[in-house]
C-alpha positions in Angstrom: -86.8 141.7 298.4 -83.3 140.7 298.8 -84.0 136.9 299.7 -86.3 136.4 296.7 -83.3 137.7 294.3 -81.0 135.6 296.0 -83.1 132.6 295.8 -83.8 133.0 292.1 -80.0 133.6 291.2 -79.3 130.3 293.3 -81.9 128.1 291.2 -80.4 129.6 287.9 -77.0 128.6 289.1 -78.2 125.2 290.2 -79.7 124.9 286.7 -76.7 125.7 284.8 -74.6 123.4 286.8 -77.3 120.3 286.3 -76.8 121.1 282.2 -73.1 121.0 282.4 -73.0 117.6 284.6 -75.6 116.0 282.3 -73.3 117.0 279.1 -70.3 115.5 280.6 -72.3 112.3 281.6 -73.8 111.5 278.5 -73.3 108.0 277.4 -70.3 107.7 274.9 -72.9 106.3 272.4 -74.7 109.6 272.1 -71.8 111.9 272.1 -71.2 114.0 269.1 -67.5 113.1 269.0 -67.8 109.3 268.4 -64.6 106.8 268.5 -63.8 105.6 264.9 -65.2 102.4 263.7 -63.3 99.6 264.2 -60.8 98.3 261.4 -61.3 95.1 259.8 -58.4 92.8 259.2 -60.1 90.8 256.4 -58.5 92.8 253.5 -56.8 92.0 250.2 -53.1 91.7 250.8 -51.0 94.2 248.7 -49.9 93.2 245.3 -46.1 92.6 245.1 -43.9 95.5 244.3 -42.5 95.7 240.6 -39.1 94.4 240.2 -36.5 97.0 240.4 -35.4 98.5 237.5 -31.9 97.5 236.6 -29.6 100.3 236.3 -26.5 99.5 234.3 -24.3 102.1 232.9 -21.1 101.3 230.3 -18.9 101.2 233.6 -20.8 99.1 235.4 -21.5 96.6 232.4 -17.8 96.4 232.0 -17.2 95.8 235.6 -19.8 93.0 235.8 -18.3 91.5 232.7 -14.9 91.4 234.0 -16.4 90.3 237.4 -18.0 87.2 235.6 -14.7 86.3 233.7 -16.3 86.0 230.4 -13.6 87.1 228.5 -11.9 83.8 229.2 -15.0 82.0 229.0 -15.3 83.1 225.5 -18.2 85.5 225.4 -17.6 88.8 223.7 -18.0 91.9 225.6 -20.5 93.5 223.1 -22.6 90.3 223.0 -23.0 90.8 226.7 -23.9 94.3 226.7 -26.6 93.9 224.0 -27.6 91.2 226.3 -27.7 93.5 229.2 -29.5 96.3 227.4 -32.6 94.1 226.2 -32.4 92.5 229.6 -32.6 95.8 231.5 -35.6 96.9 229.1 -37.5 93.5 229.8 -37.1 93.9 233.7 -38.4 97.7 233.5 -41.6 96.3 231.8 -42.0 93.9 234.9 -41.9 91.0 232.2 -39.3 89.0 234.4 -39.8 86.9 237.6 -36.4 86.3 238.7 -33.9 89.3 237.7 -30.9 87.5 239.1 -30.1 85.3 236.2 -29.9 85.7 232.7 -28.9 83.0 230.1 -27.0 84.0 227.0 -26.7 81.7 223.6 -24.1 83.1 221.4 -24.6 82.0 217.8 -21.5 84.1 216.8 -19.7 81.1 218.0 -19.6 77.9 216.1 -21.7 74.9 217.6 -18.6 73.1 218.7 -17.9 75.7 221.4 -19.4 76.1 224.7 -21.9 78.9 223.9 -24.6 78.9 226.2 -23.8 80.8 229.4 -26.3 80.6 232.4 -25.2 83.5 234.6 -25.9 84.6 238.4 -25.5 88.3 238.3 -26.2 88.6 242.1 -23.4 86.2 242.9 -21.2 87.3 239.7 -20.6 83.9 238.7 -21.2 81.4 235.5 -23.6 78.8 236.8 -23.4 76.8 233.6 -21.6 77.0 230.4 -22.5 74.1 227.7 -22.7 73.4 224.1 -26.1 74.0 222.5 -27.7 73.1 219.4 -29.3 75.4 216.7 -31.7 74.4 214.0 -30.8 71.7 211.0 -31.7 74.5 208.5 -30.2 77.3 210.4 -26.5 75.9 209.5 -24.2 73.1 210.0 -21.5 74.4 212.1 -22.4 78.0 212.1 -25.7 79.6 212.9 -26.6 81.7 209.9 -30.2 81.6 208.7 -33.2 82.3 210.9 -37.2 82.0 210.9 -40.2 82.5 213.2 -42.2 80.2 210.7 -43.6 76.5 211.7 -41.9 73.9 209.9 -38.8 75.8 209.1 -36.7 73.8 211.3 -34.5 77.1 212.3 -33.9 78.8 215.2 -35.1 82.0 216.3 -33.0 84.7 217.5 -33.6 87.4 220.4 -35.0 87.8 224.1 -37.2 85.2 225.4 -38.8 84.3 228.9 -38.7 80.7 230.3 -41.8 79.5 231.2 -43.2 76.0 232.5 -41.5 72.7 232.4 -43.2 69.4 231.2 -42.3 65.9 230.2 -42.7 65.3 226.2 -41.1 63.5 223.5 -37.6 64.7 224.2 -38.2 64.1 228.3 -37.7 66.9 230.6 -38.5 70.3 228.6 -38.7 73.8 229.1 -41.4 76.0 227.3 -39.9 79.3 226.0 -42.0 82.4 225.2 -40.4 84.6 222.6 -40.7 88.5 223.2 -39.9 89.9 220.0 -42.6 90.6 217.2 -42.2 88.7 213.8 -38.8 87.4 215.2 -39.4 84.8 217.7 -43.1 85.5 219.0 -44.2 82.0 217.3 -41.9 80.3 219.7 -44.6 78.5 221.8 -46.8 77.7 218.7 -43.7 75.9 217.1 -42.9 74.2 220.3 -39.4 75.7 220.4 -38.3 74.5 223.7 -35.0 73.5 225.6 -34.6 70.0 226.0 -31.8 67.3 226.1 -30.8 65.2 223.2 -28.3 62.7 222.4 -27.0 64.6 219.3 -26.2 67.6 221.3 -23.5 65.6 223.3 -19.9 66.8 222.8 -19.1 63.4 221.3 -21.1 64.3 218.2 -18.7 67.0 217.3 -15.7 64.5 216.7 -17.5 62.5 214.2 -19.5 65.3 212.4 -17.3 68.2 212.9 -20.3 70.3 214.4 -23.0 69.5 217.2 -26.0 67.5 216.1 -29.0 69.8 215.1 -32.5 69.9 216.2 -35.7 71.2 214.6 -35.1 74.8 216.0 -34.9 73.9 219.7 -31.8 75.1 221.9 -31.0 71.4 223.0 -28.5 70.5 225.4 -26.4 67.5 226.3 -28.6 65.2 228.4 -26.2 65.2 231.2 -26.8 68.7 232.3 -30.1 69.4 230.5 -32.3 69.0 233.7 -30.0 70.9 236.0 -30.0 73.6 233.6 -33.8 73.7 233.2 -34.3 73.8 236.9 -31.9 76.6 237.2 -33.7 79.0 234.8 -37.1 78.1 234.6 -40.3 80.1 235.3 -39.5 83.5 234.3 -35.8 84.5 233.7 -34.5 85.8 230.8 -33.0 83.9 227.8 -31.2 85.9 225.0 -30.0 84.0 221.8 -27.7 86.3 220.1 -26.5 86.4 216.3 -24.6 89.0 214.5 -27.1 89.1 211.6 -28.1 92.4 210.7 -31.5 91.9 209.8 -32.2 90.8 213.2 -30.1 93.5 215.1 -31.6 96.2 212.9 -35.3 95.0 213.6 -34.9 94.4 217.6 -36.8 96.9 219.4 -35.2 95.7 222.7 -31.6 96.5 221.4 -32.6 99.8 219.7 
């Protein structure tokens, strides 16, 4: 009887071994644990990250003001601090393409002074400083009256984003988009742009006692107009400052 039992056990062991061997030799496509599907490379690129927030405390702002030598250039520190305050909010909102530059026009200075400043914040230098016109109904030597209305021939204060360039009646020009509601947000519809003009040359100051005036545009001397526009076009911040309380009290970007 031992032989039949031994034979049965031998057959059983061979059967178990066959099952184990078959499991290990199953074709890869029929295994339970499949390999991960291949990853496609035709995906959309990730969007560009938002501009980094500008963190500028009082000490850092003062250091930047001093490094730029703005006091000797005629720009009051309080004006610069307000410019940086609004600029920081605009950067945090992701509205500025180029956060390295800011242009400040200081209407607390007379038009006979070089009151436009193009600043490179990274390099900490003044790129351009120039005279700049205000609107004919804004004042003569001093900019005193402002408007957001068409045909007012007045300047509009506040923060702007520089936009695209074009060639028009005043030659090479730069469109501006006002960011402040009911203060300068009608700038594009009013065709308030930066351009060069013969009346914006410093020679007119000697004969008039003030720089020639525009219809509301920040007009520049023709000798530097193109260079300034090419430096600040396509998404930089422009701030036109006035000490007028009606503006300062209404500006959300300065609150």
